[in-house]
mmCIF file of the C-alpha atoms, coordinates in Angstrom:
data_MODEL
# 
_entry.id   MODEL 
# 
loop_
_atom_site.group_PDB 
_atom_site.id 
_atom_site.type_symbol 
_atom_site.label_atom_id 
_atom_site.label_alt_id 
_atom_site.label_comp_id 
_atom_site.label_asym_id 
_atom_site.label_entity_id 
_atom_site.label_seq_id 
_atom_site.pdbx_PDB_ins_code 
_atom_site.Cartn_x 
_atom_site.Cartn_y 
_atom_site.Cartn_z 
_atom_site.occupancy 
_atom_site.B_iso_or_equiv 
_atom_site.pdbx_formal_charge 
_atom_site.auth_seq_id 
_atom_site.auth_comp_id 
_atom_site.auth_asym_id 
_atom_site.auth_atom_id 
_atom_site.pdbx_PDB_model_num 
ATOM 1   C CA . MET A 1 1   ? 162.765 -22.843 178.798 1.00 0.00 ? 1   MET A CA 1 
ATOM 2   C CA . LEU A 1 2   ? 166.436 -24.067 179.103 1.00 0.00 ? 2   LEU A CA 1 
ATOM 3   C CA . LYS A 1 3   ? 169.191 -22.259 177.958 1.00 0.00 ? 3   LYS A CA 1 
ATOM 4   C CA . ASP A 1 4   ? 170.621 -25.082 176.328 1.00 0.00 ? 4   ASP A CA 1 
ATOM 5   C CA . THR A 1 5   ? 167.280 -26.028 174.712 1.00 0.00 ? 5   THR A CA 1 
ATOM 6   C CA . ILE A 1 6   ? 166.526 -22.429 172.851 1.00 0.00 ? 6   ILE A CA 1 
ATOM 7   C CA . MET A 1 7   ? 168.002 -21.318 169.446 1.00 0.00 ? 7   MET A CA 1 
ATOM 8   C CA . LYS A 1 8   ? 169.282 -18.220 168.168 1.00 0.00 ? 8   LYS A CA 1 
ATOM 9   C CA . GLN A 1 9   ? 165.068 -16.144 168.022 1.00 0.00 ? 9   GLN A CA 1 
ATOM 10  C CA . ARG A 1 10  ? 165.504 -12.196 166.155 1.00 0.00 ? 10  ARG A CA 1 
ATOM 11  C CA . PHE A 1 11  ? 161.713 -10.383 167.191 1.00 0.00 ? 11  PHE A CA 1 
ATOM 12  C CA . PHE A 1 12  ? 160.720 -7.011  165.930 1.00 0.00 ? 12  PHE A CA 1 
ATOM 13  C CA . ILE A 1 13  ? 158.630 -5.551  169.012 1.00 0.00 ? 13  ILE A CA 1 
ATOM 14  C CA . THR A 1 14  ? 155.880 -3.340  167.880 1.00 0.00 ? 14  THR A CA 1 
ATOM 15  C CA . ALA A 1 15  ? 151.883 -2.504  169.212 1.00 0.00 ? 15  ALA A CA 1 
ATOM 16  C CA . THR A 1 16  ? 149.117 -1.504  167.388 1.00 0.00 ? 16  THR A CA 1 
ATOM 17  C CA . GLY A 1 17  ? 150.247 2.752   168.774 1.00 0.00 ? 17  GLY A CA 1 
ATOM 18  C CA . THR A 1 18  ? 151.978 4.717   171.213 1.00 0.00 ? 18  THR A CA 1 
ATOM 19  C CA . ASP A 1 19  ? 152.532 4.759   174.840 1.00 0.00 ? 19  ASP A CA 1 
ATOM 20  C CA . ILE A 1 20  ? 151.272 0.551   174.645 1.00 0.00 ? 20  ILE A CA 1 
ATOM 21  C CA . GLY A 1 21  ? 153.678 -0.247  176.908 1.00 0.00 ? 21  GLY A CA 1 
ATOM 22  C CA . LYS A 1 22  ? 156.650 -1.407  174.425 1.00 0.00 ? 22  LYS A CA 1 
ATOM 23  C CA . SER A 1 23  ? 159.609 -1.119  175.868 1.00 0.00 ? 23  SER A CA 1 
ATOM 24  C CA . PHE A 1 24  ? 158.153 -2.095  179.793 1.00 0.00 ? 24  PHE A CA 1 
ATOM 25  C CA . ILE A 1 25  ? 157.567 -5.240  177.711 1.00 0.00 ? 25  ILE A CA 1 
ATOM 26  C CA . THR A 1 26  ? 160.956 -5.610  176.063 1.00 0.00 ? 26  THR A CA 1 
ATOM 27  C CA . ALA A 1 27  ? 162.633 -4.636  179.467 1.00 0.00 ? 27  ALA A CA 1 
ATOM 28  C CA . GLY A 1 28  ? 160.187 -7.302  181.283 1.00 0.00 ? 28  GLY A CA 1 
ATOM 29  C CA . LEU A 1 29  ? 161.137 -10.071 178.704 1.00 0.00 ? 29  LEU A CA 1 
ATOM 30  C CA . ILE A 1 30  ? 164.780 -9.370  178.808 1.00 0.00 ? 30  ILE A CA 1 
ATOM 31  C CA . GLN A 1 31  ? 164.821 -9.421  183.078 1.00 0.00 ? 31  GLN A CA 1 
ATOM 32  C CA . GLN A 1 32  ? 162.520 -12.820 181.797 1.00 0.00 ? 32  GLN A CA 1 
ATOM 33  C CA . ALA A 1 33  ? 165.465 -13.778 179.612 1.00 0.00 ? 33  ALA A CA 1 
ATOM 34  C CA . LYS A 1 34  ? 168.513 -12.857 182.517 1.00 0.00 ? 34  LYS A CA 1 
ATOM 35  C CA . SER A 1 35  ? 166.883 -15.299 184.961 1.00 0.00 ? 35  SER A CA 1 
ATOM 36  C CA . ARG A 1 36  ? 166.943 -17.697 182.716 1.00 0.00 ? 36  ARG A CA 1 
ATOM 37  C CA . HIS A 1 37  ? 170.919 -17.271 181.764 1.00 0.00 ? 37  HIS A CA 1 
ATOM 38  C CA . VAL A 1 38  ? 170.176 -17.331 178.342 1.00 0.00 ? 38  VAL A CA 1 
ATOM 39  C CA . SER A 1 39  ? 171.749 -14.276 175.942 1.00 0.00 ? 39  SER A CA 1 
ATOM 40  C CA . ILE A 1 40  ? 169.865 -11.924 175.278 1.00 0.00 ? 40  ILE A CA 1 
ATOM 41  C CA . ALA A 1 41  ? 170.542 -8.064  173.382 1.00 0.00 ? 41  ALA A CA 1 
ATOM 42  C CA . ALA A 1 42  ? 168.125 -4.954  172.499 1.00 0.00 ? 42  ALA A CA 1 
ATOM 43  C CA . TYR A 1 43  ? 168.010 -2.217  170.939 1.00 0.00 ? 43  TYR A CA 1 
ATOM 44  C CA . LYS A 1 44  ? 165.282 0.451   169.781 1.00 0.00 ? 44  LYS A CA 1 
ATOM 45  C CA . PRO A 1 45  ? 167.032 2.524   167.389 1.00 0.00 ? 45  PRO A CA 1 
ATOM 46  C CA . LEU A 1 46  ? 164.389 5.293   166.958 1.00 0.00 ? 46  LEU A CA 1 
ATOM 47  C CA . ILE A 1 47  ? 163.081 6.809   169.489 1.00 0.00 ? 47  ILE A CA 1 
ATOM 48  C CA . SER A 1 48  ? 161.821 10.125  169.931 1.00 0.00 ? 48  SER A CA 1 
ATOM 49  C CA . GLY A 1 49  ? 160.651 12.986  172.672 1.00 0.00 ? 49  GLY A CA 1 
ATOM 50  C CA . PHE A 1 50  ? 163.961 11.966  173.977 1.00 0.00 ? 50  PHE A CA 1 
ATOM 51  C CA . ASP A 1 51  ? 165.491 13.673  176.268 1.00 0.00 ? 51  ASP A CA 1 
ATOM 52  C CA . GLU A 1 52  ? 169.391 14.274  176.350 1.00 0.00 ? 52  GLU A CA 1 
ATOM 53  C CA . LYS A 1 53  ? 169.062 16.472  179.724 1.00 0.00 ? 53  LYS A CA 1 
ATOM 54  C CA . ASN A 1 54  ? 168.059 13.688  181.285 1.00 0.00 ? 54  ASN A CA 1 
ATOM 55  C CA . PRO A 1 55  ? 168.699 10.173  178.986 1.00 0.00 ? 55  PRO A CA 1 
ATOM 56  C CA . ALA A 1 56  ? 167.646 7.794   182.207 1.00 0.00 ? 56  ALA A CA 1 
ATOM 57  C CA . ILE A 1 57  ? 163.312 8.440   181.836 1.00 0.00 ? 57  ILE A CA 1 
ATOM 58  C CA . SER A 1 58  ? 163.520 7.306   178.398 1.00 0.00 ? 58  SER A CA 1 
ATOM 59  C CA . ASP A 1 59  ? 163.387 3.785   176.749 1.00 0.00 ? 59  ASP A CA 1 
ATOM 60  C CA . THR A 1 60  ? 166.383 3.767   176.109 1.00 0.00 ? 60  THR A CA 1 
ATOM 61  C CA . GLY A 1 61  ? 167.440 4.774   179.675 1.00 0.00 ? 61  GLY A CA 1 
ATOM 62  C CA . LEU A 1 62  ? 164.897 1.800   180.471 1.00 0.00 ? 62  LEU A CA 1 
ATOM 63  C CA . LEU A 1 63  ? 166.662 -0.882  178.091 1.00 0.00 ? 63  LEU A CA 1 
ATOM 64  C CA . LEU A 1 64  ? 169.559 -0.172  179.316 1.00 0.00 ? 64  LEU A CA 1 
ATOM 65  C CA . GLN A 1 65  ? 169.097 -1.023  183.306 1.00 0.00 ? 65  GLN A CA 1 
ATOM 66  C CA . SER A 1 66  ? 167.669 -3.787  182.576 1.00 0.00 ? 66  SER A CA 1 
ATOM 67  C CA . LEU A 1 67  ? 170.424 -5.101  180.651 1.00 0.00 ? 67  LEU A CA 1 
ATOM 68  C CA . GLY A 1 68  ? 172.519 -3.746  183.689 1.00 0.00 ? 68  GLY A CA 1 
ATOM 69  C CA . GLU A 1 69  ? 174.799 -1.979  181.038 1.00 0.00 ? 69  GLU A CA 1 
ATOM 70  C CA . PRO A 1 70  ? 175.801 1.651   181.854 1.00 0.00 ? 70  PRO A CA 1 
ATOM 71  C CA . LEU A 1 71  ? 174.004 4.219   180.537 1.00 0.00 ? 71  LEU A CA 1 
ATOM 72  C CA . ASN A 1 72  ? 177.078 6.352   178.540 1.00 0.00 ? 72  ASN A CA 1 
ATOM 73  C CA . GLU A 1 73  ? 176.807 8.611   174.961 1.00 0.00 ? 73  GLU A CA 1 
ATOM 74  C CA . THR A 1 74  ? 177.648 5.158   173.743 1.00 0.00 ? 74  THR A CA 1 
ATOM 75  C CA . THR A 1 75  ? 175.556 2.513   174.757 1.00 0.00 ? 75  THR A CA 1 
ATOM 76  C CA . LEU A 1 76  ? 173.041 5.704   173.911 1.00 0.00 ? 76  LEU A CA 1 
ATOM 77  C CA . ASN A 1 77  ? 174.254 5.849   170.302 1.00 0.00 ? 77  ASN A CA 1 
ATOM 78  C CA . ARG A 1 78  ? 174.623 1.605   169.671 1.00 0.00 ? 78  ARG A CA 1 
ATOM 79  C CA . LEU A 1 79  ? 170.607 0.958   171.144 1.00 0.00 ? 79  LEU A CA 1 
ATOM 80  C CA . SER A 1 80  ? 169.561 4.020   169.835 1.00 0.00 ? 80  SER A CA 1 
ATOM 81  C CA . PRO A 1 81  ? 171.474 5.799   166.806 1.00 0.00 ? 81  PRO A CA 1 
ATOM 82  C CA . TRP A 1 82  ? 168.747 7.968   166.165 1.00 0.00 ? 82  TRP A CA 1 
ATOM 83  C CA . ARG A 1 83  ? 167.247 10.823  169.355 1.00 0.00 ? 83  ARG A CA 1 
ATOM 84  C CA . PHE A 1 84  ? 164.491 13.418  168.735 1.00 0.00 ? 84  PHE A CA 1 
ATOM 85  C CA . ARG A 1 85  ? 163.484 15.584  171.476 1.00 0.00 ? 85  ARG A CA 1 
ATOM 86  C CA . ALA A 1 86  ? 160.084 16.296  169.860 1.00 0.00 ? 86  ALA A CA 1 
ATOM 87  C CA . PRO A 1 87  ? 156.871 13.735  171.157 1.00 0.00 ? 87  PRO A CA 1 
ATOM 88  C CA . LEU A 1 88  ? 155.882 12.663  167.731 1.00 0.00 ? 88  LEU A CA 1 
ATOM 89  C CA . ALA A 1 89  ? 155.917 10.640  165.231 1.00 0.00 ? 89  ALA A CA 1 
ATOM 90  C CA . PRO A 1 90  ? 159.748 10.080  163.335 1.00 0.00 ? 90  PRO A CA 1 
ATOM 91  C CA . SER A 1 91  ? 159.154 11.744  160.613 1.00 0.00 ? 91  SER A CA 1 
ATOM 92  C CA . MET A 1 92  ? 158.476 14.394  161.640 1.00 0.00 ? 92  MET A CA 1 
ATOM 93  C CA . ALA A 1 93  ? 160.627 14.775  165.156 1.00 0.00 ? 93  ALA A CA 1 
ATOM 94  C CA . ALA A 1 94  ? 163.168 14.581  162.431 1.00 0.00 ? 94  ALA A CA 1 
ATOM 95  C CA . ARG A 1 95  ? 162.285 17.134  160.039 1.00 0.00 ? 95  ARG A CA 1 
ATOM 96  C CA . SER A 1 96  ? 161.471 19.582  163.882 1.00 0.00 ? 96  SER A CA 1 
ATOM 97  C CA . GLU A 1 97  ? 165.227 19.230  163.471 1.00 0.00 ? 97  GLU A CA 1 
ATOM 98  C CA . GLY A 1 98  ? 165.980 19.857  159.812 1.00 0.00 ? 98  GLY A CA 1 
ATOM 99  C CA . THR A 1 99  ? 166.859 17.091  159.244 1.00 0.00 ? 99  THR A CA 1 
ATOM 100 C CA . THR A 1 100 ? 164.462 13.374  157.686 1.00 0.00 ? 100 THR A CA 1 
ATOM 101 C CA . ILE A 1 101 ? 165.647 9.322   158.450 1.00 0.00 ? 101 ILE A CA 1 
ATOM 102 C CA . ASP A 1 102 ? 168.421 7.606   155.893 1.00 0.00 ? 102 ASP A CA 1 
ATOM 103 C CA . ILE A 1 103 ? 166.005 4.395   155.555 1.00 0.00 ? 103 ILE A CA 1 
ATOM 104 C CA . GLU A 1 104 ? 169.029 2.691   154.250 1.00 0.00 ? 104 GLU A CA 1 
ATOM 105 C CA . ALA A 1 105 ? 171.035 3.086   157.178 1.00 0.00 ? 105 ALA A CA 1 
ATOM 106 C CA . LEU A 1 106 ? 168.671 2.400   159.916 1.00 0.00 ? 106 LEU A CA 1 
ATOM 107 C CA . LEU A 1 107 ? 168.156 -1.032  158.049 1.00 0.00 ? 107 LEU A CA 1 
ATOM 108 C CA . THR A 1 108 ? 171.617 -1.773  158.174 1.00 0.00 ? 108 THR A CA 1 
ATOM 109 C CA . HIS A 1 109 ? 172.265 -0.975  161.450 1.00 0.00 ? 109 HIS A CA 1 
ATOM 110 C CA . SER A 1 110 ? 169.467 -2.876  162.563 1.00 0.00 ? 110 SER A CA 1 
ATOM 111 C CA . ARG A 1 111 ? 171.028 -5.803  160.735 1.00 0.00 ? 111 ARG A CA 1 
ATOM 112 C CA . LYS A 1 112 ? 174.235 -5.974  161.932 1.00 0.00 ? 112 LYS A CA 1 
ATOM 113 C CA . ALA A 1 113 ? 172.819 -5.525  165.464 1.00 0.00 ? 113 ALA A CA 1 
ATOM 114 C CA . LEU A 1 114 ? 170.735 -8.678  164.747 1.00 0.00 ? 114 LEU A CA 1 
ATOM 115 C CA . SER A 1 115 ? 173.708 -10.348 163.146 1.00 0.00 ? 115 SER A CA 1 
ATOM 116 C CA . GLY A 1 116 ? 174.986 -10.433 167.631 1.00 0.00 ? 116 GLY A CA 1 
ATOM 117 C CA . PRO A 1 117 ? 176.274 -14.227 168.551 1.00 0.00 ? 117 PRO A CA 1 
ATOM 118 C CA . GLU A 1 118 ? 173.024 -13.717 171.987 1.00 0.00 ? 118 GLU A CA 1 
ATOM 119 C CA . ASP A 1 119 ? 170.214 -16.200 172.116 1.00 0.00 ? 119 ASP A CA 1 
ATOM 120 C CA . ILE A 1 120 ? 167.327 -14.194 171.576 1.00 0.00 ? 120 ILE A CA 1 
ATOM 121 C CA . ILE A 1 121 ? 168.101 -10.458 169.710 1.00 0.00 ? 121 ILE A CA 1 
ATOM 122 C CA . LEU A 1 122 ? 165.048 -7.693  170.102 1.00 0.00 ? 122 LEU A CA 1 
ATOM 123 C CA . ILE A 1 123 ? 164.351 -4.452  167.970 1.00 0.00 ? 123 ILE A CA 1 
ATOM 124 C CA . GLU A 1 124 ? 162.076 -2.397  169.483 1.00 0.00 ? 124 GLU A CA 1 
ATOM 125 C CA . GLY A 1 125 ? 160.193 0.263   166.990 1.00 0.00 ? 125 GLY A CA 1 
ATOM 126 C CA . VAL A 1 126 ? 158.862 2.633   168.287 1.00 0.00 ? 126 VAL A CA 1 
ATOM 127 C CA . GLY A 1 127 ? 154.930 4.147   168.021 1.00 0.00 ? 127 GLY A CA 1 
ATOM 128 C CA . GLY A 1 128 ? 152.045 1.956   166.330 1.00 0.00 ? 128 GLY A CA 1 
ATOM 129 C CA . VAL A 1 129 ? 152.973 -0.936  163.144 1.00 0.00 ? 129 VAL A CA 1 
ATOM 130 C CA . MET A 1 130 ? 152.131 2.178   160.795 1.00 0.00 ? 130 MET A CA 1 
ATOM 131 C CA . VAL A 1 131 ? 154.182 5.474   161.896 1.00 0.00 ? 131 VAL A CA 1 
ATOM 132 C CA . PRO A 1 132 ? 155.061 6.598   160.012 1.00 0.00 ? 132 PRO A CA 1 
ATOM 133 C CA . ILE A 1 133 ? 159.834 6.894   160.141 1.00 0.00 ? 133 ILE A CA 1 
ATOM 134 C CA . SER A 1 134 ? 159.965 8.449   156.141 1.00 0.00 ? 134 SER A CA 1 
ATOM 135 C CA . ALA A 1 135 ? 158.260 10.421  153.629 1.00 0.00 ? 135 ALA A CA 1 
ATOM 136 C CA . ASN A 1 136 ? 157.090 6.433   152.517 1.00 0.00 ? 136 ASN A CA 1 
ATOM 137 C CA . LYS A 1 137 ? 158.175 4.146   154.748 1.00 0.00 ? 137 LYS A CA 1 
ATOM 138 C CA . THR A 1 138 ? 156.448 2.974   157.795 1.00 0.00 ? 138 THR A CA 1 
ATOM 139 C CA . VAL A 1 139 ? 157.683 0.300   161.073 1.00 0.00 ? 139 VAL A CA 1 
ATOM 140 C CA . LEU A 1 140 ? 155.426 -1.896  158.802 1.00 0.00 ? 140 LEU A CA 1 
ATOM 141 C CA . ASP A 1 141 ? 157.909 -1.288  156.262 1.00 0.00 ? 141 ASP A CA 1 
ATOM 142 C CA . TRP A 1 142 ? 161.132 -1.720  158.171 1.00 0.00 ? 142 TRP A CA 1 
ATOM 143 C CA . ILE A 1 143 ? 159.452 -5.016  159.868 1.00 0.00 ? 143 ILE A CA 1 
ATOM 144 C CA . GLU A 1 144 ? 159.396 -6.739  156.512 1.00 0.00 ? 144 GLU A CA 1 
ATOM 145 C CA . ALA A 1 145 ? 162.193 -5.686  155.846 1.00 0.00 ? 145 ALA A CA 1 
ATOM 146 C CA . LEU A 1 146 ? 164.191 -7.254  158.102 1.00 0.00 ? 146 LEU A CA 1 
ATOM 147 C CA . GLY A 1 147 ? 162.193 -10.308 158.031 1.00 0.00 ? 147 GLY A CA 1 
ATOM 148 C CA . ILE A 1 148 ? 162.506 -11.771 161.023 1.00 0.00 ? 148 ILE A CA 1 
ATOM 149 C CA . PRO A 1 149 ? 159.174 -12.714 162.902 1.00 0.00 ? 149 PRO A CA 1 
ATOM 150 C CA . THR A 1 150 ? 156.453 -9.437  165.389 1.00 0.00 ? 150 THR A CA 1 
ATOM 151 C CA . ILE A 1 151 ? 155.073 -9.265  168.664 1.00 0.00 ? 151 ILE A CA 1 
ATOM 152 C CA . LEU A 1 152 ? 152.703 -6.924  168.797 1.00 0.00 ? 152 LEU A CA 1 
ATOM 153 C CA . VAL A 1 153 ? 151.752 -5.100  171.701 1.00 0.00 ? 153 VAL A CA 1 
ATOM 154 C CA . THR A 1 154 ? 148.563 -4.058  172.623 1.00 0.00 ? 154 THR A CA 1 
ATOM 155 C CA . GLY A 1 155 ? 146.076 -2.976  175.548 1.00 0.00 ? 155 GLY A CA 1 
ATOM 156 C CA . SER A 1 156 ? 143.019 -3.394  177.615 1.00 0.00 ? 156 SER A CA 1 
ATOM 157 C CA . TYR A 1 157 ? 142.051 0.078   176.364 1.00 0.00 ? 157 TYR A CA 1 
ATOM 158 C CA . LEU A 1 158 ? 138.077 0.916   174.961 1.00 0.00 ? 158 LEU A CA 1 
ATOM 159 C CA . GLY A 1 159 ? 138.885 0.942   171.444 1.00 0.00 ? 159 GLY A CA 1 
ATOM 160 C CA . CYS A 1 160 ? 141.840 -1.369  171.879 1.00 0.00 ? 160 CYS A CA 1 
ATOM 161 C CA . LEU A 1 161 ? 139.842 -4.342  169.481 1.00 0.00 ? 161 LEU A CA 1 
ATOM 162 C CA . SER A 1 162 ? 139.763 -2.069  166.474 1.00 0.00 ? 162 SER A CA 1 
ATOM 163 C CA . HIS A 1 163 ? 143.529 -1.337  166.646 1.00 0.00 ? 163 HIS A CA 1 
ATOM 164 C CA . THR A 1 164 ? 144.531 -4.431  167.256 1.00 0.00 ? 164 THR A CA 1 
ATOM 165 C CA . LEU A 1 165 ? 142.717 -6.264  164.707 1.00 0.00 ? 165 LEU A CA 1 
ATOM 166 C CA . THR A 1 166 ? 143.774 -3.515  162.056 1.00 0.00 ? 166 THR A CA 1 
ATOM 167 C CA . ALA A 1 167 ? 147.658 -3.856  163.598 1.00 0.00 ? 167 ALA A CA 1 
ATOM 168 C CA . LEU A 1 168 ? 147.405 -7.835  162.952 1.00 0.00 ? 168 LEU A CA 1 
ATOM 169 C CA . ARG A 1 169 ? 145.663 -7.664  159.148 1.00 0.00 ? 169 ARG A CA 1 
ATOM 170 C CA . VAL A 1 170 ? 148.321 -5.425  157.774 1.00 0.00 ? 170 VAL A CA 1 
ATOM 171 C CA . LEU A 1 171 ? 150.955 -7.617  159.270 1.00 0.00 ? 171 LEU A CA 1 
ATOM 172 C CA . GLN A 1 172 ? 149.186 -10.801 157.856 1.00 0.00 ? 172 GLN A CA 1 
ATOM 173 C CA . GLN A 1 173 ? 148.685 -8.767  154.217 1.00 0.00 ? 173 GLN A CA 1 
ATOM 174 C CA . ARG A 1 174 ? 152.701 -8.284  154.495 1.00 0.00 ? 174 ARG A CA 1 
ATOM 175 C CA . GLN A 1 175 ? 153.263 -11.690 155.447 1.00 0.00 ? 175 GLN A CA 1 
ATOM 176 C CA . ILE A 1 176 ? 154.751 -10.764 158.344 1.00 0.00 ? 176 ILE A CA 1 
ATOM 177 C CA . PRO A 1 177 ? 155.021 -13.638 160.545 1.00 0.00 ? 177 PRO A CA 1 
ATOM 178 C CA . ILE A 1 178 ? 153.445 -12.888 164.111 1.00 0.00 ? 178 ILE A CA 1 
ATOM 179 C CA . HIS A 1 179 ? 154.703 -14.840 167.440 1.00 0.00 ? 179 HIS A CA 1 
ATOM 180 C CA . THR A 1 180 ? 153.069 -14.224 169.618 1.00 0.00 ? 180 THR A CA 1 
ATOM 181 C CA . LEU A 1 181 ? 150.565 -11.349 171.338 1.00 0.00 ? 181 LEU A CA 1 
ATOM 182 C CA . ILE A 1 182 ? 150.533 -9.402  173.993 1.00 0.00 ? 182 ILE A CA 1 
ATOM 183 C CA . ILE A 1 183 ? 148.132 -7.395  175.405 1.00 0.00 ? 183 ILE A CA 1 
ATOM 184 C CA . ASN A 1 184 ? 149.593 -5.236  178.084 1.00 0.00 ? 184 ASN A CA 1 
ATOM 185 C CA . GLU A 1 185 ? 146.702 -3.538  180.852 1.00 0.00 ? 185 GLU A CA 1 
ATOM 186 C CA . SER A 1 186 ? 146.094 -0.021  180.477 1.00 0.00 ? 186 SER A CA 1 
ATOM 187 C CA . THR A 1 187 ? 145.620 2.128   183.262 1.00 0.00 ? 187 THR A CA 1 
ATOM 188 C CA . GLY A 1 188 ? 142.192 3.435   184.653 1.00 0.00 ? 188 GLY A CA 1 
ATOM 189 C CA . SER A 1 189 ? 141.023 1.291   181.562 1.00 0.00 ? 189 SER A CA 1 
ATOM 190 C CA . SER A 1 190 ? 137.080 0.399   181.659 1.00 0.00 ? 190 SER A CA 1 
ATOM 191 C CA . VAL A 1 191 ? 137.583 -3.031  180.826 1.00 0.00 ? 191 VAL A CA 1 
ATOM 192 C CA . ALA A 1 192 ? 138.368 -5.721  181.515 1.00 0.00 ? 192 ALA A CA 1 
ATOM 193 C CA . LEU A 1 193 ? 141.833 -7.449  180.938 1.00 0.00 ? 193 LEU A CA 1 
ATOM 194 C CA . ASP A 1 194 ? 140.201 -10.919 180.734 1.00 0.00 ? 194 ASP A CA 1 
ATOM 195 C CA . ALA A 1 195 ? 137.544 -9.575  178.825 1.00 0.00 ? 195 ALA A CA 1 
ATOM 196 C CA . VAL A 1 196 ? 139.707 -7.789  176.188 1.00 0.00 ? 196 VAL A CA 1 
ATOM 197 C CA . ALA A 1 197 ? 141.820 -10.881 175.692 1.00 0.00 ? 197 ALA A CA 1 
ATOM 198 C CA . SER A 1 198 ? 138.609 -14.057 174.638 1.00 0.00 ? 198 SER A CA 1 
ATOM 199 C CA . GLU A 1 199 ? 137.220 -11.290 172.750 1.00 0.00 ? 199 GLU A CA 1 
ATOM 200 C CA . LEU A 1 200 ? 140.820 -11.484 170.564 1.00 0.00 ? 200 LEU A CA 1 
ATOM 201 C CA . LYS A 1 201 ? 141.589 -14.931 171.382 1.00 0.00 ? 201 LYS A CA 1 
ATOM 202 C CA . PRO A 1 202 ? 139.001 -16.372 167.848 1.00 0.00 ? 202 PRO A CA 1 
ATOM 203 C CA . TRP A 1 203 ? 140.812 -13.603 166.101 1.00 0.00 ? 203 TRP A CA 1 
ATOM 204 C CA . VAL A 1 204 ? 144.703 -14.767 167.342 1.00 0.00 ? 204 VAL A CA 1 
ATOM 205 C CA . THR A 1 205 ? 146.436 -17.750 165.578 1.00 0.00 ? 205 THR A CA 1 
ATOM 206 C CA . SER A 1 206 ? 149.882 -16.711 167.346 1.00 0.00 ? 206 SER A CA 1 
ATOM 207 C CA . ASN A 1 207 ? 151.011 -16.717 172.047 1.00 0.00 ? 207 ASN A CA 1 
ATOM 208 C CA . LEU A 1 208 ? 148.784 -14.957 173.715 1.00 0.00 ? 208 LEU A CA 1 
ATOM 209 C CA . ILE A 1 209 ? 150.414 -13.165 177.061 1.00 0.00 ? 209 ILE A CA 1 
ATOM 210 C CA . THR A 1 210 ? 147.293 -10.875 179.116 1.00 0.00 ? 210 THR A CA 1 
ATOM 211 C CA . VAL A 1 211 ? 150.089 -8.701  181.110 1.00 0.00 ? 211 VAL A CA 1 
ATOM 212 C CA . LYS A 1 212 ? 148.669 -7.092  184.621 1.00 0.00 ? 212 LYS A CA 1 
ATOM 213 C CA . ARG A 1 213 ? 149.409 -3.079  185.119 1.00 0.00 ? 213 ARG A CA 1 
ATOM 214 C CA . ARG A 1 214 ? 153.117 -2.192  187.444 1.00 0.00 ? 214 ARG A CA 1 
ATOM 215 C CA . LEU A 1 215 ? 154.160 0.830   187.849 1.00 0.00 ? 215 LEU A CA 1 
ATOM 216 C CA . CYS A 1 216 ? 156.396 1.863   184.724 1.00 0.00 ? 216 CYS A CA 1 
ATOM 217 C CA . CYS A 1 217 ? 160.098 1.967   186.498 1.00 0.00 ? 217 CYS A CA 1 
ATOM 218 C CA . SER A 1 218 ? 159.168 -1.427  188.661 1.00 0.00 ? 218 SER A CA 1 
ATOM 219 C CA . HIS A 1 219 ? 161.727 -4.138  188.555 1.00 0.00 ? 219 HIS A CA 1 
ATOM 220 C CA . GLU A 1 220 ? 159.555 -6.844  189.648 1.00 0.00 ? 220 GLU A CA 1 
ATOM 221 C CA . LEU A 1 221 ? 159.904 -10.010 187.527 1.00 0.00 ? 221 LEU A CA 1 
ATOM 222 C CA . LEU A 1 222 ? 156.818 -10.047 184.751 1.00 0.00 ? 222 LEU A CA 1 
ATOM 223 C CA . GLU A 1 223 ? 156.073 -14.170 185.814 1.00 0.00 ? 223 GLU A CA 1 
ATOM 224 C CA . GLU A 1 224 ? 153.382 -13.458 182.562 1.00 0.00 ? 224 GLU A CA 1 
ATOM 225 C CA . LEU A 1 225 ? 156.809 -13.418 180.562 1.00 0.00 ? 225 LEU A CA 1 
ATOM 226 C CA . ALA A 1 226 ? 157.792 -17.372 181.984 1.00 0.00 ? 226 ALA A CA 1 
ATOM 227 C CA . VAL A 1 227 ? 155.063 -18.710 178.937 1.00 0.00 ? 227 VAL A CA 1 
ATOM 228 C CA . PHE A 1 228 ? 156.668 -16.856 176.108 1.00 0.00 ? 228 PHE A CA 1 
ATOM 229 C CA . PHE A 1 229 ? 159.870 -18.564 177.488 1.00 0.00 ? 229 PHE A CA 1 
ATOM 230 C CA . ASP A 1 230 ? 158.223 -22.002 178.146 1.00 0.00 ? 230 ASP A CA 1 
ATOM 231 C CA . SER A 1 231 ? 156.063 -21.736 175.075 1.00 0.00 ? 231 SER A CA 1 
ATOM 232 C CA . GLY A 1 232 ? 159.349 -23.345 173.305 1.00 0.00 ? 232 GLY A CA 1 
ATOM 233 C CA . ILE A 1 233 ? 159.847 -20.582 171.329 1.00 0.00 ? 233 ILE A CA 1 
# 
């Protein structure tokens, strides 16, 4: 898709669970947009398992690198103002540091981010679609409150079919538009990527993209994600 034909688009990137590859996919979408001279911004407001001594290896660090932005306190605070040390669900990670997540503040930050001038703006969630972010709110509630379409990322591991169909169902129950399902090939999976895609295809009315596994630090342009732009977002 050419830059002069693209409409401003906003998406929430979520997943069927943790360590599925949301940030890998977000970085890939950033690289595709930049290769097409389409302006793009990405945010990951909530992150757990964050090592303040080595932020470059974090998901936020990967996004900043993909965006071509410096990694410093200012950019970290802009992309990921809620950073927690423990690799736990956000509600648990916050509690371990004696605090809670202010949901209204999170929504305010997200809406401000989405109001930016870029052609495409991505909000990347944390963990899976049903992970708790407070005592009574989940990522699903966060997505619903923002009112933007989702990009759902799943893997090709044994068990992914049930997890993916469950995630699709809860999003549909909240009438949240599912723009694209991306199957990110799982490391060491006993199930073939194409077989997973074939099994899920009858259940999906949105775009479906498969991405072959790369190293997490790969700078290779994810050509599979070209269809995201070529399909007329």
